[in-house]
C-alpha positions in Angstrom: 39.2 -72.5 -18.8 36.8 -74.0 -16.3 33.5 -72.1 -16.3 32.3 -68.6 -17.1 29.5 -66.9 -15.4 28.0 -64.0 -17.4 25.4 -61.9 -15.6 23.3 -59.9 -18.0 21.2 -57.0 -16.7 18.8 -55.1 -19.0 18.5 -51.5 -17.7 16.9 -50.0 -20.8 13.5 -50.0 -22.6 14.6 -48.4 -25.9 15.3 -51.7 -27.8 13.6 -55.0 -27.5 16.1 -57.7 -27.0 15.7 -60.4 -29.7 15.6 -64.1 -28.7 19.1 -65.6 -28.5 21.0 -62.4 -27.8 21.8 -63.3 -24.2 23.0 -66.7 -25.3 25.1 -65.1 -28.0 26.8 -62.8 -25.4 27.6 -65.8 -23.3 29.0 -67.7 -26.3 31.2 -64.6 -27.3 32.6 -64.3 -23.7 33.4 -68.0 -23.7 35.0 -67.9 -27.1 37.3 -65.0 -26.2 38.5 -66.7 -23.0 39.0 -70.0 -24.9 41.0 -68.3 -27.7 43.1 -66.5 -25.1 43.8 -69.8 -23.2 42.3 -68.3 -20.0 43.0 -70.6 -17.0 40.3 -71.0 -14.2 36.7 -69.9 -13.9 35.6 -66.3 -14.7 32.8 -63.9 -14.0 31.7 -61.0 -16.2 28.8 -58.6 -15.7 27.1 -57.2 -18.9 24.5 -54.3 -18.7 22.3 -53.2 -21.5 21.6 -49.5 -21.4 20.2 -46.7 -23.7 22.1 -43.8 -25.1 21.3 -41.4 -22.3 22.5 -43.9 -19.7 25.8 -44.7 -21.4 26.3 -40.9 -21.9 25.9 -40.4 -18.2 28.4 -43.2 -17.4 30.8 -41.7 -19.9 30.5 -38.3 -18.3 30.9 -39.7 -14.8 33.8 -42.1 -15.4 35.6 -40.7 -18.5 34.7 -36.9 -18.5 33.3 -37.4 -22.0 29.8 -36.0 -22.5 28.8 -38.3 -25.4 27.1 -41.6 -25.8 29.3 -44.4 -27.0 28.4 -47.9 -28.2 30.2 -49.9 -25.4 32.2 -49.3 -22.3 34.6 -51.8 -20.5 35.5 -51.6 -16.9 38.3 -54.2 -16.2 38.9 -55.3 -12.7 42.5 -56.5 -13.2 45.7 -54.8 -12.0 48.7 -55.7 -14.2 46.9 -58.8 -15.5 46.0 -60.1 -12.0 42.3 -60.6 -11.2 40.6 -60.9 -7.8 38.7 -64.1 -7.2 35.2 -64.1 -5.9 35.5 -65.6 -2.4 32.2 -67.5 -2.8 33.0 -69.2 -6.1 36.8 -68.8 -6.6 36.1 -67.4 -10.1 38.2 -64.5 -11.4 36.1 -61.3 -11.6 37.1 -59.9 -15.0 35.0 -56.7 -15.0 31.9 -55.0 -16.4 30.7 -54.5 -19.9 28.1 -51.8 -20.7 26.4 -51.9 -24.1 24.1 -49.2 -25.5 21.5 -51.2 -27.4 20.3 -48.0 -29.1 23.8 -47.4 -30.5 24.2 -51.1 -31.4 20.9 -51.0 -33.4 21.9 -47.8 -35.2 25.4 -49.1 -36.0 24.1 -52.4 -37.3 22.0 -50.5 -39.7 24.8 -48.1 -40.6 27.3 -50.9 -41.2 24.7 -53.1 -43.0 24.9 -56.2 -40.8 22.6 -57.8 -38.2 21.9 -56.5 -34.7 23.1 -59.8 -33.4 26.5 -59.4 -35.1 26.9 -55.8 -33.7 26.1 -56.9 -30.2 28.4 -59.9 -30.5 31.2 -57.7 -31.9 30.8 -55.2 -29.0 30.9 -58.0 -26.5 34.0 -59.5 -28.0 35.7 -56.1 -28.2 34.9 -55.4 -24.6 36.1 -58.9 -23.4 39.4 -58.2 -25.0 39.6 -54.9 -23.2 38.8 -56.7 -19.9 41.8 -59.0 -20.7 44.1 -56.0 -21.2 44.0 -55.4 -24.9 43.8 -51.8 -26.2 43.5 -50.1 -29.5 43.5 -46.5 -28.5 47.1 -45.8 -29.5 46.6 -47.5 -32.8 49.5 -49.3 -34.5 50.3 -53.0 -34.1 48.3 -53.4 -30.9 45.2 -52.2 -32.6 45.8 -54.5 -35.5 46.2 -57.5 -33.2 43.1 -56.6 -31.3 41.1 -56.4 -34.6 42.5 -59.8 -35.8 41.4 -61.4 -32.5 38.0 -59.8 -32.7 37.4 -61.2 -36.2 38.8 -64.6 -35.3 36.3 -64.9 -32.4 33.4 -63.6 -34.5 34.2 -66.2 -37.1 34.3 -68.9 -34.4 30.8 -68.0 -33.2 29.4 -67.9 -36.8 29.2 -64.2 -37.3 31.9 -63.3 -39.8 32.3 -59.8 -41.2 30.3 -59.4 -44.3 31.6 -56.0 -45.4 33.6 -53.0 -44.4 33.5 -50.9 -41.2 34.3 -47.9 -43.4 31.4 -46.1 -45.0 31.7 -45.1 -48.6 32.2 -41.3 -48.9 30.0 -39.8 -51.6 
């Protein structure tokens, strides 16, 4: 991998962005591409939104009238990416993160906001590279293993379960 350009756009005011989160996102994007052996330069756009904004995007693009934590919009067709004519970098796609949902999930799962945002970034980067977990099975297991390997490489290992105890 040559270089990665990560453009981050904060479109929300619900959650104050802690120092270092933008750098963490860039590190996560880089770590995914490095782990996957991505060849060439790449560009990724990341937007921070609130729950109302991500719900609107979900409704518009997926016909789902609910807020989610993250959305990925890959720009590849069959694993082929267009190159930016000005830079020659491959345009991987867009990541949209609801910082409101990320904050709530960090609290719910008992880990840091930084870990949650990092995880959502890694998860979305894998989607941009063609991974999917929707059908479950082996593909979902492989994706989860890759997510955790990258999180470990950036110093944010999982400290507990993603499954809440039922009482």
